[in-house]
SELOTOR-277310 format. One line per 3 residues: their letters; for each residue x, y, z of C-alpha. Coordinates in nm, 3 decimals, m for minus. Each point is the difference from the previous one (the first is absolute). Layout:
<atoms>
A = X,Y,Z; ...
</atoms>
This chain:
<atoms>
MYP = 18.863,33.426,m0.444; m0.291,m0.132,m0.203; m0.281,0.075,0.042
TAD = m0.007,0.355,0.132; m0.310,0.127,0.179; m0.125,0.165,m0.318
EKA = 0.063,m0.315,m0.203; m0.178,m0.210,0.264; m0.308,0.222,m0.028
VID = m0.009,m0.049,m0.377; 0.050,m0.377,0.037; m0.282,m0.023,0.256
AAE = m0.235,0.190,m0.232; 0.086,m0.230,m0.289; m0.051,m0.307,0.215
ALM = m0.340,0.120,0.122; m0.111,0.059,m0.358; 0.130,m0.340,m0.106
VKT = m0.184,m0.184,0.280; m0.326,0.180,m0.080; 0.034,m0.069,m0.374
MLR = 0.105,m0.365,0.025; m0.305,m0.093,0.208; m0.203,0.025,m0.320
YDP = 0.202,m0.243,m0.209; 0.087,m0.366,m0.038; 0.224,m0.184,0.251
SHD = 0.281,m0.053,m0.253; 0.073,0.371,0.031; m0.106,0.072,0.358
RYH = 0.178,0.220,0.252; 0.207,m0.295,0.124; 0.140,m0.048,m0.349
VQR = 0.084,0.371,m0.011; 0.170,m0.012,0.341; 0.212,m0.297,m0.109
VRK = 0.101,0.182,m0.319; 0.083,0.311,0.205; 0.215,m0.197,0.247
TAL = 0.180,m0.192,m0.274; 0.062,0.309,m0.215; 0.162,0.179,0.293
ALA = 0.208,m0.307,0.086; 0.125,m0.019,m0.359; 0.073,0.374,m0.009
NAL = 0.198,m0.014,0.325; 0.199,m0.302,m0.124; 0.127,0.179,m0.310
PTT = 0.355,0.145,m0.010; m0.144,0.346,m0.062; m0.323,0.074,0.186
PDL = m0.272,0.142,m0.225; m0.261,0.255,0.112; m0.174,m0.198,0.275
LVV = m0.304,0.229,0.015; m0.059,m0.047,m0.372; 0.038,m0.377,0.039
ELA = m0.233,m0.019,0.300; m0.273,0.224,m0.140; 0.006,m0.172,m0.339
AIL = m0.028,m0.338,0.174; m0.287,0.113,0.225; m0.191,0.158,m0.288
HDV = 0.087,m0.242,m0.280; m0.351,m0.150,0.004; m0.182,0.313,0.116
LDK = 0.106,0.185,m0.315; m0.019,m0.313,m0.215; m0.187,0.060,m0.325
KYG = m0.245,m0.280,0.072; m0.104,0.164,0.326; m0.005,0.355,m0.129
TSV = 0.072,0.198,0.317; 0.186,0.329,m0.038; 0.185,0.169,0.284
DII = 0.280,0.245,0.067; 0.144,m0.091,0.340; 0.338,0.167,m0.036
TDG = 0.028,0.364,m0.108; 0.366,0.022,m0.104; 0.145,m0.089,m0.339
RAR = 0.011,m0.371,0.078; m0.375,m0.046,m0.048; 0.046,m0.032,m0.376
QIT = 0.277,m0.259,0.041; m0.212,m0.205,0.240; m0.293,0.005,m0.243
QII = 0.231,m0.099,m0.285; 0.137,m0.292,0.202; m0.349,m0.122,0.087
DNV = m0.101,0.022,m0.365; 0.286,m0.236,m0.092; 0.001,m0.258,0.282
SWS = m0.197,m0.281,m0.162; 0.158,m0.259,m0.227; m0.282,0.028,m0.254
TEK = 0.069,0.374,m0.035; 0.373,m0.059,m0.032; m0.054,m0.271,m0.259
QRR = m0.230,0.222,m0.209; 0.232,0.299,0.018; 0.304,m0.205,m0.093
ASG = m0.187,m0.138,m0.299; m0.107,0.348,m0.112; 0.343,0.155,0.056
EWG = m0.128,0.223,0.282; 0.225,m0.160,0.262; 0.304,0.223,0.018
QWH = 0.302,0.119,0.191; m0.198,0.128,0.297; m0.168,m0.338,0.050
DGC = 0.332,m0.184,m0.014; 0.174,0.245,0.234; m0.259,0.079,0.268
IEL = 0.108,m0.202,0.305; m0.309,0.107,0.195; m0.218,m0.154,m0.274
HCV = 0.204,m0.320,0.008; m0.038,m0.035,0.377; m0.380,0.029,m0.018
QDA = m0.024,m0.224,m0.308; 0.212,m0.270,0.164; m0.197,0.021,0.325
DRL = m0.333,m0.031,m0.182; 0.124,m0.294,m0.206; 0.158,m0.173,0.299
DAI = m0.334,0.012,0.180; m0.156,m0.201,m0.280; 0.234,m0.296,0.057
GAF = 0.098,m0.203,0.302; m0.230,m0.070,0.294; m0.229,0.302,m0.039
GSS = m0.020,m0.040,m0.375; m0.111,m0.358,0.042; m0.283,0.109,0.228
HTP = m0.128,0.243,m0.266; m0.102,m0.277,m0.240; m0.372,0.053,m0.075
PED = m0.219,m0.243,0.204; m0.169,m0.135,m0.311; 0.342,m0.093,m0.140
LLL = 0.080,m0.200,0.313; m0.305,m0.216,m0.074; 0.160,m0.088,m0.334
PLS = 0.362,m0.102,0.072; 0.110,m0.004,m0.361; m0.139,0.351,m0.045
AVQ = 0.193,0.112,0.307; 0.319,m0.146,m0.143; m0.064,0.188,m0.324
HFS = m0.056,0.321,0.198; 0.339,m0.037,0.163; 0.169,m0.095,m0.325
DKL = m0.149,0.287,m0.201; 0.013,0.283,0.252; 0.252,m0.071,0.273
IHI = 0.278,m0.229,m0.111; 0.184,0.265,m0.203; m0.030,0.286,0.249
HER = 0.345,m0.058,0.149; 0.148,0.066,m0.346; m0.152,0.351,m0.003
LKT = 0.158,0.129,0.321; 0.240,0.291,m0.036; 0.181,0.065,0.328
DPG = 0.273,m0.231,0.128; m0.162,m0.052,0.343; m0.333,m0.057,m0.176
RVM = 0.153,m0.276,m0.213; 0.139,m0.169,0.313; m0.344,0.005,0.163
GQK = m0.156,m0.113,m0.327; 0.210,m0.316,m0.025; m0.125,m0.124,0.337
RHK = m0.361,0.085,m0.074; 0.023,m0.155,m0.347; 0.099,m0.330,0.162
LIL = m0.312,0.018,0.216; m0.213,0.044,m0.312; 0.161,m0.304,m0.164
DFM = m0.050,m0.210,0.314; m0.363,0.111,0.022; m0.063,m0.090,m0.364
EAI = 0.146,m0.344,0.061; m0.223,m0.045,0.307; m0.312,0.096,m0.199
SDE = 0.092,m0.249,m0.273; 0.065,m0.278,0.253; m0.330,0.062,0.177
ANC = m0.195,0.020,m0.326; 0.144,m0.333,m0.113; m0.009,m0.167,0.344
VID = 0.372,m0.071,m0.018; 0.134,m0.237,0.265; 0.362,0.059,0.094
PSF = 0.225,m0.263,m0.168; 0.163,m0.070,0.336; m0.322,m0.177,0.101
YNS = 0.046,m0.263,m0.271; 0.370,m0.037,0.073; m0.075,m0.086,0.361
H = m0.248,m0.274,m0.085
</atoms>
């Protein structure tokens, strides 16, 4: 049964490193974001018809921002042959990386077939939309409603189209609706829209 005692020790070490590392960085990628990605990635993995390697999924989710290129930390938590796979998954999680590698022809069979990668990618992307994604809008953007709408339109509204697992797509549809409703609310507030029912009742 997952995790074994040995796996739990590795997971705890990875989590401790993640918490220590994330304290130094911006709230959009804090430890709470990482824990949500971890929880979602495992939920997606367990919902699939064939269960992928859960330790690979969990460690890649926990460390996906610790080993992120923009943060520059290097670590070898796990000593068996899966360390390379975990690092490879982390190196390919972000949409910007995927987009660049597809454009350059570097995105290949491994990327399309690695279910562990897909679980972590979907979890990371799902966290950007829905209720938590809405709360990650930069404060300065919230002072400029039209800018906030543009932020959602440019960065978040197409995320549900990039999900790869079937359970991820189901979760994405619900969260996508929240994004659309939030965009409509921002527009209404920016333009001081009064509900038409008010005029119909007078």
